[in-house]
C-alpha positions in Angstrom: 0.0 0.0 0.0 2.8 2.5 0.8 4.6 1.7 -2.5 1.4 2.3 -4.4 0.6 5.6 -2.7 4.1 7.0 -2.4 3.9 8.8 -5.8 0.4 10.2 -5.2 1.7 13.7 -5.2 2.6 15.5 -8.3 2.9 19.3 -8.6 0.4 21.1 -6.4 -1.7 18.7 -4.3 -3.8 19.1 -1.1 -3.2 17.5 2.2 -5.4 17.9 5.3 -3.8 18.2 8.6 -5.2 18.6 12.2 -4.4 17.7 15.8 -6.0 16.3 18.7 -5.1 15.4 22.2 -5.2 12.0 24.0 -5.0 11.9 27.8 -3.3 9.2 29.8 -4.8 7.0 32.7 -1.3 6.6 34.2 2.0 8.8 34.4 1.9 9.5 30.8 5.3 8.4 29.8 8.8 9.7 30.5 8.6 13.0 28.4 5.7 12.9 26.1 3.0 13.1 28.8 2.5 16.7 29.8 -0.2 19.0 31.0 -1.8 21.2 28.3 -4.9 22.4 26.7 -7.1 19.3 26.5 -9.5 18.9 23.5 -11.0 16.0 25.5 -12.0 18.3 28.3 -9.6 16.5 30.8 -7.1 19.2 32.0 -6.6 17.1 35.1 -4.8 14.4 33.1 -1.5 14.4 31.4 -1.8 14.1 27.6 0.0 13.9 24.3 -0.8 15.7 21.1 -1.5 13.5 18.0 -1.3 15.0 14.5 -2.5 13.3 11.4 -2.3 14.0 7.7 -4.9 12.9 5.1 -4.5 13.0 1.4 -7.3 14.6 -0.9 -9.3 11.5 -0.9 -9.5 11.2 2.8 -6.8 8.5 3.3 -4.5 8.5 6.2 -0.8 9.2 5.2 1.1 9.7 8.4 0.8 10.6 12.1 3.1 12.3 14.6 3.2 12.8 18.4 4.2 15.5 20.5 4.2 16.4 24.3 1.0 17.3 25.6 2.0 21.1 26.0 2.9 21.6 22.4 0.9 24.3 20.7 -0.7 23.6 17.3 1.1 26.3 15.5 4.4 24.6 16.2 3.2 21.2 15.0 2.7 22.3 11.3 6.2 23.0 10.0 7.7 19.7 11.2 4.9 17.7 9.4 5.3 19.7 6.3 9.1 18.9 6.2 8.5 15.3 7.0 6.0 15.0 4.1 8.5 16.6 1.6 11.3 14.3 2.7 9.5 11.1 3.0 7.3 11.3 0.0 9.7 13.5 -2.1 6.9 16.0 -2.7 7.9 19.1 -4.8 5.0 21.4 -3.8 1.9 20.9 -1.6 -0.8 22.9 -0.3 -1.7 22.3 3.4 -5.3 22.8 4.7 -5.4 23.2 8.5 -7.5 24.6 11.3 -7.3 28.1 12.8 -5.1 26.9 15.6 -2.2 26.4 13.2 -2.0 30.0 12.1 0.6 32.5 13.2 2.7 35.0 11.5 6.0 33.1 12.1 4.2 29.8 10.8 3.2 31.5 7.5 6.7 32.9 7.0 8.2 29.5 7.6 5.7 28.0 5.1 6.5 30.5 2.3 10.3 30.0 2.5 11.6 29.1 -0.9 13.0 25.7 0.1 9.5 24.7 1.3 7.5 25.9 -1.6 4.3 25.2 0.4 1.0 26.8 -0.2 -1.8 26.9 2.6 -5.4 27.3 3.4 -5.6 28.1 7.0 -8.6 29.0 9.3 -8.2 32.5 10.9 -8.9 33.6 14.4 -11.8 36.1 14.1 -11.7 37.7 17.4 -7.9 37.4 18.2 -6.6 39.1 15.1 -7.1 42.9 14.9 -6.6 42.9 11.1 -9.4 40.4 10.5 -11.8 41.8 13.2 -11.4 45.4 12.0 -10.5 45.5 8.2 -11.4 42.0 6.8 -14.9 41.9 8.5 -15.3 45.5 7.9 -15.1 45.1 4.1 -18.2 46.0 2.2 -17.8 43.9 -0.8 -20.6 41.7 -1.9 -20.7 37.8 -1.3 -21.0 35.4 -4.0 -23.5 32.5 -3.4 -22.1 29.1 -3.5 -25.1 27.2 -2.1 -28.5 28.6 -1.4 -30.9 27.8 1.5 -31.5 24.1 2.0 -34.6 22.5 0.6 -33.8 19.0 1.5 -31.9 17.6 4.5 -29.1 16.1 2.3 -28.5 19.4 0.5 -25.2 21.2 1.3 -25.3 23.9 4.0 -25.8 27.5 2.7 -22.6 29.2 1.7 -21.5 32.7 0.5 -17.9 33.7 -0.1 -16.0 36.9 -0.9 -12.3 37.7 -1.2 -10.6 40.5 0.8 -7.1 41.5 -0.1 -5.0 43.4 2.4 -1.6 44.2 1.0 0.0 40.8 0.2 -2.5 38.9 2.4 -5.3 37.1 0.8 -8.5 36.4 3.0 -11.6 34.5 2.2 -14.7 35.4 4.2 -17.4 32.7 4.3 -21.0 33.1 5.6 -23.5 30.3 6.4 -27.0 31.6 7.1 -28.1 28.5 8.9 -25.2 28.8 11.4 -25.8 32.5 11.7 -29.3 31.8 12.8 -28.1 29.2 15.3 -25.5 31.5 16.6 -28.0 34.2 17.2 -30.4 31.7 18.8 -27.7 30.5 21.2 -26.6 33.9 22.2 -30.2 35.0 22.9 -30.6 31.9 25.1 -27.4 32.7 27.0 -28.1 36.3 27.5 -31.6 35.4 28.7 -30.4 32.8 31.2 -27.8 35.3 32.3 -30.4 38.0 33.0 -32.4 35.4 35.1 -29.4 34.5 37.0 -28.5 38.1 37.8 -31.8 38.5 39.4 -31.1 35.6 41.8 -27.4 36.7 42.5 -24.2 36.9 40.5 -21.8 34.9 42.6 -22.2 31.7 40.4 -21.4 33.7 37.1 -17.6 33.5 37.6 -17.2 29.8 36.7 -19.5 30.0 33.5 -17.4 30.8 30.5 -20.5 31.6 28.3 -21.8 34.1 30.9 -18.5 35.8 31.4 -18.4 37.0 27.7 -21.3 39.1 28.2 -21.0 40.7 31.6 -19.4 43.8 33.0 -18.8 45.0 36.5 -20.4 48.1 38.0 -19.0 48.7 41.4 -19.4 45.4 43.2 -22.1 43.9 40.9 -22.3 42.4 37.6 -24.7 43.4 34.7 -25.2 42.5 31.0 -22.8 44.3 28.8 -25.1 45.2 25.8 -22.1 46.6 23.8 -20.4 43.1 23.9 -23.6 41.4 22.9 -24.0 43.7 19.8 -20.4 43.1 19.0 -20.6 39.4 19.1 -23.5 39.5 16.5 -20.8 40.6 13.8 -19.4 37.0 14.0 -22.7 35.1 13.5 -22.3 32.5 10.9 -18.8 33.8 9.8 -15.6 32.0 9.3 -12.5 33.5 7.7 -9.6 31.8 5.8 -6.1 33.1 4.9 -4.7 31.4 1.8 -2.0 31.9 -0.8 -3.1 29.0 -2.9 -4.1 29.5 -6.4 -7.7 28.7 -6.0 -10.9 30.5 -6.4 -12.5 31.7 -3.2 -15.3 29.0 -3.6 -12.7 26.2 -4.1 -10.7 27.3 -1.1 -13.8 27.5 1.1 -15.0 24.1 0.0 -11.6 22.5 0.5 -11.3 23.9 3.9 -14.8 22.3 4.9 -13.3 18.9 4.0 -11.2 19.1 7.1 -14.2 17.3 8.7 -12.4 14.1 7.4 -9.6 14.5 9.9 -12.0 15.1 12.8 -13.8 12.0 11.8 -10.7 10.0 11.7 -9.8 11.2 15.3 -13.2 10.1 16.4 -12.6 6.6 14.8 -9.2 6.5 16.4 -10.5 7.3 20.0 -13.7 5.2 19.9 -13.8 2.5 17.2 -10.2 1.6 17.4 -10.1 2.2 21.1 -6.8 4.0 21.3 -7.8 5.2 24.8 -7.1 4.2 27.6 -3.3 4.3 27.5 -1.6 2.7 30.5 2.0 2.6 28.9 4.7 4.1 31.0 7.7 4.5 28.4 7.5 6.9 25.4 8.6 4.2 23.0 5.7 2.0 24.1 3.2 4.9 24.0 4.4 5.7 20.4 4.0 2.1 19.4 0.4 1.9 20.8 -0.6 5.0 18.8 1.2 3.6 15.7 -0.6 0.4 15.9 -3.9 2.3 16.0 -2.8 4.4 13.0 -2.0 1.1 11.1 -5.3 -0.3 12.0 -7.0 2.9 10.7 -5.0 2.7 7.3 -6.4 -0.8 6.8 -9.9 0.1 8.0 -10.0 2.9 5.5 -8.5 0.7 2.7 -11.1 -2.1 3.3 -14.0 0.4 3.4 -12.7 2.0 0.3 -12.6 -1.4 -1.6 -16.0 -2.3 -0.4 -17.5 1.1 -1.4 -16.0 0.7 -4.8 -18.2 -2.3 -5.3 -21.2 -0.4 -3.9 -21.1 -2.0 -0.5 -21.4 0.1 2.7 -20.9 -1.7 6.0 -21.2 -0.5 9.7 -17.8 -1.3 11.2 -19.1 -2.6 14.5 -21.3 -5.2 12.6 -18.6 -6.1 10.2 -16.2 -6.6 13.0 -18.7 -8.9 14.7 -19.2 -11.0 11.5 -15.5 -11.3 10.9 -14.8 -12.2 14.5 -17.4 -15.1 14.1 -15.4 -16.6 11.3 -13.4 -19.6 12.7 -11.6 -22.7 11.8 -11.2 -25.9 14.1 -9.2 -28.9 13.4 -10.8 -32.4 13.9 -9.1 -35.8 14.2 -11.1 -38.7 13.2 -9.8 -42.3 12.5 -6.4 -41.1 12.2 -7.3 -38.3 9.7 -7.4 -34.5 10.2 -10.1 -32.3 9.0 -10.2 -28.5 9.0 -13.7 -27.2 9.5 -14.6 -23.6 8.8 -17.7 -21.8 10.2 -20.1 -20.3 7.8 -19.6 -16.8 6.6 -22.3 -14.4 7.9 -23.5 -10.9 7.4 -21.0 -8.5 5.6 -18.0 -10.7 6.3 -18.3 -12.3 2.8 -18.3 -9.0 1.0 -15.3 -7.7 3.0 -13.3 -10.9 2.0 -14.3 -10.4 -1.7 -13.3 -6.8 -1.7 -9.9 -7.9 0.0 -9.6 -10.7 -2.6 -9.4 -13.3 0.0 -10.5 -16.8 -1.2 -11.7 -19.1 1.8 -11.8 -22.4 0.0 -14.2 -25.2 1.0 -16.0 -25.4 4.3 -14.4 -28.8 5.1 -10.9 -29.9 3.9 -8.2 -32.5 4.7 -5.3 -31.5 6.7 -1.8 -33.0 6.4 
């Protein structure tokens, strides 16, 4: 599989990169287990950062591990260099989430020896240029997808390009998401108003409440200016890119990052990467690498089955494959191998993998 996919890249190609955190049940290794920002909402546990790269078809290419206190923007450059060295890529375009973006990261990507393009999600509230100039642009949006009429229709999407000096931004707007953001904010502010009537001591620990309060003397009250300012971000997401793609293509490619998020969910749940009890960094890396290899094989099997028009739920397929057994029976000095019957989707999986089972009963020497 590696030999067949090694030469997938030619010229400019897209790769998708994201990170997640995985926490430890024990000490967390010698060096790799560190306290950091937990994406599993377990700041009480040591963790490691796992980064994964998928190709344009959603197939896993490689994974990497870092100590749990490594920031996302420091993970991108080592991954790019590894891809270029291992796969002999001349030029790639990296699609990554907003945690990867920083001025220094972009400068490193654009160095001549890397020749790497990027489509990176941008932080709306944290970057003054985006908050003031990009979102303040009065240019017209171009509609990509209109309102949904059926449940399977793509989400509404409008895009526009904003150029500030040599920096190219793509502003994207989703009407459905804007409606949800507005409703969520109204619910938070309404609950905040009710809470303030009963007393404000419990507000300190609620992050959603803290966004919309201000102090007046020794009391809290709703900050109406913050509420109005937050409305500017409803349904909006911004990309920064130097890729030679139209605003529409850049936005649609960025939306495909859900493939990496889905892969992480598979790693953590279906393949049961957690819990991790290993104590040495080497065995921890081996544990995650085995999970990654299992993911590569799982995606390959699913791809081969889908190519034949077969879609199978993994848990059911695993159950059907586990039920496939052979036993050896000795009778009158002769040995027989008896295979259990193939059930459910196991037969389709074996056909897709080109595995021939042979007869149900056969002689054994």
